[in-house]
C-alpha positions in Angstrom: 4.6 -22.9 1.4 1.8 -21.1 3.2 -0.7 -19.0 1.4 0.4 -15.4 0.8 -1.1 -12.2 2.3 -2.9 -9.9 -0.2 -3.4 -6.1 0.2 -4.2 -3.4 -2.3 -4.9 0.3 -2.0 -5.4 3.3 -4.3 -5.6 7.0 -3.5 -6.2 10.2 -5.4 -3.1 11.8 -4.0 -2.9 15.4 -5.2 -5.3 14.8 -8.1 -9.0 15.7 -8.1 -10.0 12.2 -9.4 -8.6 8.7 -9.3 -7.9 7.1 -12.8 -6.1 4.2 -11.3 -7.7 0.8 -10.5 -6.1 -2.1 -8.8 -6.8 -5.4 -7.0 -5.2 -8.5 -5.5 -7.3 -11.6 -5.4 -7.2 -15.4 -5.0 -8.9 -16.3 -8.3 -8.9 -20.1 -7.5 -7.3 -22.5 -5.2 -3.6 -21.8 -5.0 -3.8 -19.2 -7.8 -3.4 -15.5 -7.1 -3.5 -12.4 -9.2 -2.2 -8.9 -8.7 -3.3 -6.2 -11.1 -2.7 -2.4 -11.4 -3.9 -0.1 -14.2 -3.3 3.6 -14.6 -5.8 5.2 -16.9 -5.1 7.8 -19.5 -7.3 9.9 -21.9 -9.0 12.4 -19.6 -10.7 11.9 -16.3 -13.7 10.0 -17.5 -11.9 7.9 -20.1 -8.9 7.0 -17.9 -11.1 5.8 -15.1 -13.3 3.7 -17.4 -10.3 2.2 -19.1 -8.5 1.1 -16.0 -11.6 -0.3 -14.4 -12.6 -2.3 -17.5 -9.2 -3.7 -18.0 -8.6 -4.9 -14.4 -12.1 -6.5 -14.2 -11.6 -8.2 -17.6 -8.2 -9.7 -16.6 -9.6 -11.0 -13.3 -12.7 -12.6 -15.1 -10.5 -14.2 -17.7 -8.0 -15.7 -15.3 -10.8 -16.8 -13.0 -12.5 -19.0 -15.7 -9.3 -20.9 -16.6 -8.3 -24.2 -15.1 -4.7 -23.8 -13.8 -2.5 -26.6 -12.6 1.2 -27.3 -12.1 1.6 -28.1 -15.8 -0.1 -24.9 -17.1 2.0 -22.5 -19.1 1.5 -19.4 -17.0 3.2 -17.1 -19.6 0.8 -18.2 -22.3 -2.2 -17.5 -20.0 -0.8 -14.1 -19.0 -0.1 -13.0 -22.6 -3.7 -13.9 -23.4 -4.9 -11.9 -20.5 -3.2 -8.8 -22.0 -4.9 -9.5 -25.3 -8.2 -9.6 -23.5 -7.4 -6.2 -21.9 -6.8 -4.7 -25.4 -10.1 -6.4 -26.6 -12.3 -5.0 -23.9 -11.1 -1.4 -24.6 -11.7 -1.9 -28.3 -15.2 -3.1 -27.6 -16.0 -0.2 -25.3 -14.8 2.4 -27.8 -16.9 0.7 -30.6 -19.9 1.0 -28.3 -19.1 4.6 -27.3 -17.0 6.3 -30.0 -16.7 9.5 -27.8 -14.3 7.5 -25.6 -11.8 7.0 -28.5 -8.4 8.0 -27.2 -8.8 6.5 -23.7 -6.4 3.8 -22.5 -4.4 2.5 -19.6 -1.2 1.1 -18.4 -1.3 -2.5 -17.0 1.0 -4.6 -14.8 -0.1 -8.1 -13.8 1.4 -10.8 -11.6 0.1 -14.3 -11.9 0.9 -16.9 -9.2 0.2 -20.6 -9.0 1.5 -22.3 -5.9 5.3 -21.5 -5.8 5.5 -20.4 -9.5 4.8 -16.9 -10.9 5.1 -14.8 -14.0 4.4 -11.2 -14.7 4.0 -8.6 -17.5 3.5 -5.0 -18.2 2.4 -2.4 -20.8 3.3 1.2 -20.0 5.1 2.5 -16.9 3.3 0.7 -14.1 5.9 -1.5 -12.4 6.5 -4.7 -10.4 9.1 -4.9 -7.6 10.2 -8.0 -5.7 11.0 -6.8 -2.2 12.7 -8.7 0.6 14.0 -7.5 4.0 17.5 -7.2 2.5 17.0 -5.9 -1.1 14.5 -4.6 -3.7 14.6 -5.5 -7.4 12.7 -3.7 -10.1 11.7 -6.6 -12.4 9.8 -4.7 -15.2 10.9 -2.1 -17.8 9.0 1.1 -18.2 7.6 1.7 -21.7 8.1 5.4 -21.5 9.8 8.2 -23.4 12.1 8.9 -20.5 13.3 5.3 -20.2 13.8 5.2 -24.0 15.8 8.4 -23.8 18.0 6.9 -21.1 18.5 3.6 -22.9 19.7 5.4 -25.9 22.6 6.7 -23.8 21.4 10.3 -23.5 22.5 12.1 -20.3 22.3 15.7 -21.3 19.5 17.7 -19.7 18.2 14.5 -18.1 16.4 16.3 -15.2 14.6 18.7 -17.6 13.6 15.7 -19.8 12.3 13.8 -16.8 10.3 16.8 -15.6 8.8 17.6 -19.0 8.3 14.1 -20.5 8.3 11.8 -17.6 4.6 11.1 -18.0 4.7 10.1 -21.6 4.3 6.3 -22.3 5.3 4.5 -25.5 3.0 1.5 -25.0 -0.6 1.5 -23.9 -3.7 -0.7 -23.6 -6.0 1.3 -25.8 -7.7 -1.3 -28.0 -4.6 -1.4 -30.3 -1.8 -3.8 -31.0 0.7 -3.0 -28.3 2.0 -6.2 -26.7 3.3 -6.7 -23.2 6.7 -7.7 -21.9 6.3 -11.1 -20.2 8.8 -12.1 -17.4 11.0 -13.7 -16.4 12.5 -13.8 -19.8 15.3 -16.4 -19.3 13.1 -19.1 -17.7 9.5 -20.4 -17.8 8.7 -19.0 -14.3 10.1 -17.4 -11.2 10.2 -19.7 -8.2 8.8 -17.9 -5.2 10.9 -17.9 -2.0 9.9 -17.4 1.6 10.3 -13.7 2.4 9.3 -12.4 -1.1 6.9 -9.5 -1.3 5.6 -8.6 -4.8 4.7 -4.9 -5.1 2.7 -3.9 -8.3 2.3 -0.1 -8.5 1.3 2.8 -10.7 4.0 5.3 -11.5 2.6 7.6 -8.8 4.4 5.6 -6.2 7.7 6.6 -7.8 8.4 10.2 -7.1 11.9 10.1 -8.6 11.9 8.2 -11.9 15.6 8.8 -12.4 16.6 6.9 -9.2 18.0 3.5 -9.6 17.9 2.8 -5.9 14.8 1.4 -4.4 16.1 0.4 -1.0 13.5 2.5 0.8 10.9 -0.2 0.0 13.0 -2.8 1.9 13.5 -0.4 4.8 9.8 0.2 5.1 9.2 -3.6 4.8 11.5 -4.2 7.8 9.8 -1.7 10.0 6.2 -2.7 9.1 4.2 -4.9 11.5 2.0 -6.3 8.8 1.3 -5.9 5.0 -1.4 -3.4 5.5 1.0 -1.1 7.4 3.6 -1.7 4.7 1.3 -0.7 1.8 0.0 2.4 3.7 3.5 3.4 4.6 4.9 3.3 1.1 2.0 5.2 -0.3 2.4 7.8 2.4 6.2 7.9 1.6 5.5 8.6 -2.0 2.9 11.3 -1.2 5.2 13.0 1.3 8.1 13.0 -1.2 6.1 15.0 -3.7 4.1 12.6 -5.9 1.6 14.6 -8.0 -0.3 11.6 -9.3 -2.7 8.9 -8.2 -0.9 6.3 -6.1 -1.9 2.6 -6.3 -0.3 -0.5 -4.8 -1.2 -4.1 -5.0 0.9 -6.4 -2.8 1.2 -10.1 -2.4 3.6 -11.2 0.3 5.2 -14.4 1.6 7.1 -12.4 4.2 6.7 -13.3 7.9 6.3 -9.9 9.3 8.4 -9.3 12.3 9.6 -5.8 13.0 13.3 -5.1 13.2 14.8 -5.4 16.8 15.5 -1.7 16.8 11.9 -0.9 15.9 10.7 -3.3 18.7 13.1 -1.6 21.1 11.7 1.8 20.2 8.1 0.5 20.6 9.1 -0.9 24.0 10.5 2.5 25.0 7.5 4.3 23.7 5.2 2.0 25.7 7.3 2.5 28.8 7.2 6.3 28.4 3.4 6.1 28.1 3.1 4.1 31.3 5.3 6.7 33.1 3.2 9.5 31.7 -0.1 7.9 32.8 1.4 7.3 36.3 2.4 11.0 36.6 -1.1 12.1 35.5 -2.6 9.8 38.2 -0.3 11.3 40.8 -1.2 14.9 39.8 -4.9 14.1 39.9 -4.5 12.5 43.3 -2.6 15.5 44.7 -5.3 17.9 43.4 -8.0 15.8 45.1 -6.0 15.8 48.4 -5.4 19.6 48.1 -9.1 20.2 47.4 -10.0 18.0 50.4 -7.7 19.9 52.8 -8.8 23.3 51.5 -12.4 22.3 51.9 -11.8 21.3 55.6 -10.2 24.7 56.3 -13.1 26.6 54.7 -15.9 24.4 56.1 -15.1 21.9 58.8 -18.5 20.3 58.5 -17.8 18.0 55.6 -19.5 14.8 54.9 -18.1 12.2 52.5 -20.3 9.3 51.4 -19.3 5.8 50.7 -15.6 6.3 51.5 -14.2 2.7 51.6 -17.9 1.6 51.7 -18.3 3.3 55.1 -19.7 6.8 55.9 -17.4 9.1 57.7 -18.0 12.5 59.3 -15.7 15.1 60.6 -17.4 17.1 63.4 -15.7 20.2 64.7 -17.6 19.8 68.0 -15.6 16.6 68.7 -12.3 18.3 68.3 -12.1 17.3 64.6 -11.8 13.6 65.5 -12.9 11.0 63.0 -16.3 9.4 63.9 -17.7 6.3 62.2 -21.4 6.4 62.0 
């Protein structure tokens, strides 16, 4: 299988600062890592926490030898322990940062195998051109409320408590969920696109349908366009948070036939528009030329078809080549 494409992006959105931090990197030959962290604990604390955690995870994975026999789940679980440790160390150095923390979602790939895990409400989706699967579970008050079978006043609960998480990377003992649970690893298939994201990408946390990600994937010419488009979609649909996406794709990007047809029609319309503009300009030039002759019959035009021409009224307005 060919190497994947990696793209990541993070925006402030409607916030004044960005407490998210994300990356997608090839840490060693045939080993890839996608990480997204969404900081909590105030502007300064949240930004510090998310940055520290992502950098520590990348450094830790980067120094390990990984081969086809490596237990990827074991390594990823240790990476989450390292994330808790780096926050604990930072708070010990600077006690005023006590209370800071971050969510964390990580995807670890080696060749055609991958595992992933999360703490908090940052998510991972596996997106193809035909479907989209959410493959993590939010550690949040809202998700806990739903899992307990509660349905009364769900919209009000989502609005009021949708931002509250029940697990966090804060130097404590919260442990990640590591996936896939049933098997040792997920076997990557051609066409898979892995989308790690902060909760800012999900404007409706009650929705169980995520087909819009597949629709945008189908209409995107490349992975950069896909990432930019889903971030823009979330923003336009009312996201009030920072929005971060880290994507690793094995998809062969080829726009849907309908999209290609629309692009063809758009290009055709542009060519027609340019031709009409050219005709209008040409007509204006001809009109100016004619009007100029009527006002002043003694007109000289230089370098017309690389030859000088002169219209002389004394020679009955005949064209004379000099």
